[in-house]
Structure formats: structure tokens, C-alpha cells
C-alpha positions, -999 to 999 in steps of 0.1 A, spaced: -786 500 109 -799 521 145 -791 561 146 -787 585 173 -821 593 181 -815 632 188 -801 630 144 -824 642 116 -822 617 89 -796 630 57 -821 641 31 -822 669 6 -835 695 35 -805 682 60 -770 681 44 -746 688 73 -714 690 51 -728 728 32 -710 755 53 -742 772 46 -756 761 82 -728 767 104 -724 803 86 -758 813 94 -759 798 128 -732 816 140 -724 849 113 -692 838 101 -675 801 90 -673 775 119 -651 749 120 -676 721 117 -665 692 95 -631 673 99 -618 649 73 -587 625 79 -563 609 52 -559 575 66 -538 563 43 -518 565 11 -525 530 -9 -546 527 -32 -556 497 -57 -562 520 -82 -549 545 -107 -573 568 -117 -563 592 -142 -586 624 -124 -576 611 -94 -563 652 -71 -542 633 -46 -525 604 -69 -489 619 -65 -489 609 -27 -500 573 -34 -474 548 -23 -470 512 -23 -460 514 14 -467 539 40 -448 550 73 -471 546 105 -500 561 117 -500 587 143 -518 572 174 -557 577 169 -558 590 203 -542 620 197 -566 626 167 -598 619 194 -586 643 218 -580 668 189 -622 661 177 -630 667 217 -617 701 214 -635 708 181 -666 729 197 -692 725 168 -683 693 152 -713 680 128 -694 658 105 -665 638 95 -650 623 66 -625 594 56 -603 593 26 -575 582 11 -559 564 -12 -584 538 -7 -592 538 34 -603 506 33 -568 489 14 -558 474 49 -578 453 67 -558 466 98 -562 502 89 -601 494 88 -606 480 124 -578 499 142 -587 535 131 -619 536 108 -645 517 129 -628 531 161 -635 574 140 -672 562 132 -680 546 165 -665 580 177 -690 597 156 -720 579 166 -713 584 202 -706 622 198 -741 622 176 -723 635 146 -727 619 108 -697 604 92 -688 599 53 -663 573 42 -645 579 7 -642 543 -11 -642 529 -45 -657 497 -30 -638 474 -49 -625 448 -25 -645 421 -10 -678 429 6 -661 413 44 -640 446 44 -673 470 43 -694 450 62 -672 460 95 -680 495 86 -716 498 77 -731 493 113 -709 527 118 -713 545 87 -737 573 74 -723 582 38 -703 559 16 -694 580 -10 -681 564 -41 -665 579 -78 -688 564 -108 -680 577 -139 -688 548 -161 -710 540 -186 -695 501 -186 -668 476 -174 -646 490 -203 -649 524 -190 -639 516 -157 -610 499 -173 -593 522 -193 -602 553 -166 -596 533 -133 -557 524 -139 -546 548 -168 -518 559 -142 -508 524 -130 -475 523 -145 -483 488 -161 -505 467 -178 -536 460 -159 -559 426 -176 -591 436 -187 -611 408 -169 -593 415 -133 -612 453 -140 -644 434 -150 -642 420 -117 -634 445 -97 -666 468 -117 -691 442 -105 -677 437 -70 -683 476 -68 -714 473 -82 -727 446 -57 -713 461 -28 -727 496 -36 -764 474 -38 -757 458 -1 -748 486 13 -775 503 6 -793 475 16 -777 476 49 -787 508 56 -761 532 45 -765 564 20 -748 553 -9 -736 589 -23 -723 580 -59 -699 609 -75 -696 618 -112 -672 643 -122 -683 663 -151 -648 663 -175 -640 660 -206 -647 617 -209 -683 622 -193 -698 655 -201 -715 640 -229 -725 606 -208 -742 619 -176 -775 606 -185 -761 572 -188 -738 572 -161 -772 583 -139 -791 557 -148 -766 528 -138 -763 552 -106 -801 540 -98 -799 509 -115 -772 504 -82 -796 516 -55 -782 545 -42 -801 572 -26 -778 603 -43 -764 609 -73 -733 636 -63 -719 657 -92 -691 678 -94 -671 695 -128 -636 681 -126 -610 709 -127 -576 699 -136 -553 702 -107 -525 682 -92 -515 648 -102 -544 653 -132 -534 693 -138 -528 682 -173 -562 665 -186 -581 688 -206 -605 716 -190 -642 722 -200 -656 754 -206 -685 769 -183 -710 762 -216 -696 725 -219 -705 719 -180 -742 740 -185 -747 715 -216 -742 685 -191 -757 696 -166 -789 706 -185 -789 669 -203 -788 649 -171 -815 673 -155 -833 663 -185 -826 631 -178 -824 618 -142 -849 599 -120 -864 626 -102 -867 602 -71 -834 601 -63 -819 627 -51 -790 645 -67 -762 667 -50 -744 691 -75 -711 711 -56 -682 733 -69 -705 743 -93 -688 775 -114 -719 796 -115 -731 820 -96 -763 842 -90 -740 872 -90 -728 862 -127 -728 888 -157 -739 859 -182 -776 850 -180 -774 813 -190 -757 809 -158 -786 823 -140 -815 805 -159 -790 774 -149 -793 778 -112 -830 789 -113 -839 759 -126 -815 739 -101 -837 756 -76 -870 745 -91 -861 711 -91 -873 685 -71 -848 669 -52 -818 686 -63 -795 703 -38 -765 727 -46 -739 722 -18 -714 748 -12 -677 740 -11 -671 728 28 -633 729 20 -616 758 35 -649 767 49 -663 743 77 -638 718 70 -600 711 76 -582 680 64 -563 662 86 -528 642 77 -528 610 100 -491 604 92 -478 636 101 -507 656 119 -501 682 92 -535 703 87 -546 718 51 -575 739 38 -582 707 11 -568 674 8 -562 683 -31 -549 720 -31 -516 734 -37 -519 756 -4 -493 742 23 -501 724 51 -513 757 77 -507 738 109 -498 704 127 -524 690 150 -496 679 173 -490 717 182 -525 732 179 -562 728 182 -584 723 152 -599 754 157 -570 771 163 -557 766 130 -589 771 113 -593 804 130 -559 818 111 -573 808 78 -602 824 79 -576 857 89 -556 849 53 -558 871 26 -564 839 6 -595 828 24 -605 863 26 -604 869 -12 -632 840 -16 -651 848 17 -681 857 4 -716 853 14 -746 861 -4 -780 854 15 -803 859 -12 -787 833 -33 -777 810 -4 -743 809 -16 -704 810 -3 -693 823 -37 -660 802 -54 -633 779 -41 -599 791 -48 -594 764 -76 -625 775 -95 -618 810 -91 -587 809 -107 -597 790 -135 -628 808 -145 -633 840 -130 -592 853 -118 -603 888 -123 -635 893 -104 -638 902 -69 -668 887 -54 -662 904 -24 -679 936 -48 -704 912 -62 -741 911 -60 -767 888 -72 -792 894 -104 -822 871 -90 
């Protein structure tokens, strides 16, 4: 597939979703990424889903696409768009009328795009998307079809036949391989949680065999629909990351995000792990985009959120104001200022609100300094 000639290939050296680049460029956080929630429909009901309480069996009409594109035109420093749900590809009409036009817009403007999908539907659905998409972001937290069956339908409210789950699992793997062959960067995200933290090397091996170009790893912080799931300690997370680093394929790009470890930590074990992550080839640690360089727009209501899975209510509406104006107002909010730290020495933008509340409630990150 043909990329815009002026776009630098995505790589460990070039991750435009990381807010650090725009922060260094402009001297403060700037809105460079917009995420769209395009559906509340999904063919799965994963136990860890952060937006599960918004999923429906039927949904209302979406706002006109033209209104969304005009709002994107107004974003001065836009570098990336992301599309999420629900399962964005659930409805072919949504794919044709909203997703493909949004991706074509991104290509015409020379910006990068990502779609968050479980890729369990017929490949023809993804063939419509592949020519215009940069990153297919999939969730992969399994060591087998039985894992997929147990985790992926834990909250379905009814029994799902194992045979049906096995077919979806196999289709997911096949679709990931075919998308990679078509030139799409398939990024398989695994969450470190109570089910996976001792299985990360095995999950990594399956992702490598699927032909994915990137393995993305994030700790799971129980929130919203998944708020009743067990939380891991920082030590358990450190052990999971260490085991994964010991076993990983060094040729595969590994992207870690929302880690609860910081160079200003008083815990030497945190700092030692960060130092190792910095030394490892083809390993990157992404600063959290939510609320720093990204806003989420609900395509049904026009409501704008600083994240798509936070308890923070809508911060504005695209029907009433520009996205840059909503973002500026958020940066001035006390919640934003409480975590709006930046340590150039550690290339770190600090924790998001969820991490701070879970592990660092008493710490004022605005007064912290890196120990290097």
C-alpha cells in the first residue's frame, strides 16, 4: 500500500501518538491526536473491557460525518486519529460511511491513523479498511482458544458455545496475518492483569507467530465496567515485565505504556526496570496520550472526553466549540494540572489520573525529581 511520501515510517524512533514530541516542540501539551468512538456495538463482552457499560444491542444515529471532518480541519497541530468502539467494524455501514472516509481524510492530510478492533469478523470487512489504515490495534491476552472463550465472553450474560469461540479465535489470528501481509502495522496489545501476569512470554510468542509487527503492553487498571477485577501490585507488574523482557524476540518492536514506574520513584526496583527498558533494543515506553495530546469524541452525542474510559464527565461538545478550545480548557483544569508534570531528563510526562489515584495518591508529582 502507498503511504504519503512525506510521512516518516512508524518505528521505535517515530511514534506520533506519544505526547512527548509535541510537548518538546511547543513547550506545552498540544492537541495532536483525536479519537472517535464510532459505535457502541460489539460481538464480544470481554471481562476487562473498560467501556463495557456503554455497549448496546442497538444504537442511535451518528452525527453527520461532515461535522466531524470540519472540526478536524480546525485542529491546528493534528498528527494522528484513532477509531474505537465497541467493535468499530461491527456494522459494514459504519465501515463504509464513517471509518473509510475518516481514514481517507487522514491520508489526504498526511496524518497517521489507528483502528482498535478485535478483528474477529470476516476479512472482507477489513479489506475495505486496509488500503487507508496505518495501525490495526488488536487486543490479545490469550494463550489458547479456551482463554479467548473464557475471557472474551465473560460478561455476555448467556452461554457462548466453545466451537463458536474457537472459530472467532482462529479467524482473528488469520486476519492479523493477512493484514500484516497487506502492509498494515498490526499492533497486538496485551494487558498485564491477574490472568496474564505469569503468561506474558507465552502470549508474546503467539503474537510473534501471528506476524504482528509490534507487541504493545499495558498494565490493566481496574476501572468502570471492569472495576471489580483484582488489581496487581507494582511488584507483580515489575515481575511480569521482567519475565517478558527476558523471553522476548528482540526483532519485534515492543511498546510499553501507562507503566506505574517513574524515574523519580523512591523505589530502586522501579528505577532499575526503567533503566533496563531504556537499554533494550526495539523497546519503547510511550507516555500516556489521554488528556495530554488526545481527546475522545463520541460520534453519537458530540461529547468530548479527556479519555474514553475515565470517570471524568464530558468536557465539552463538538456541536458547540472547537476541539482546540476544549483541550485548552482541560489543560487549565485543576485535575489536569495535578499530573501535568514533565521531566526532560527522563523523557517522562508523569502518571495519568488513574495511576496516580491507584498507587501515588499522596505524591505530588509536580515536586518530584528524577533519580538518574
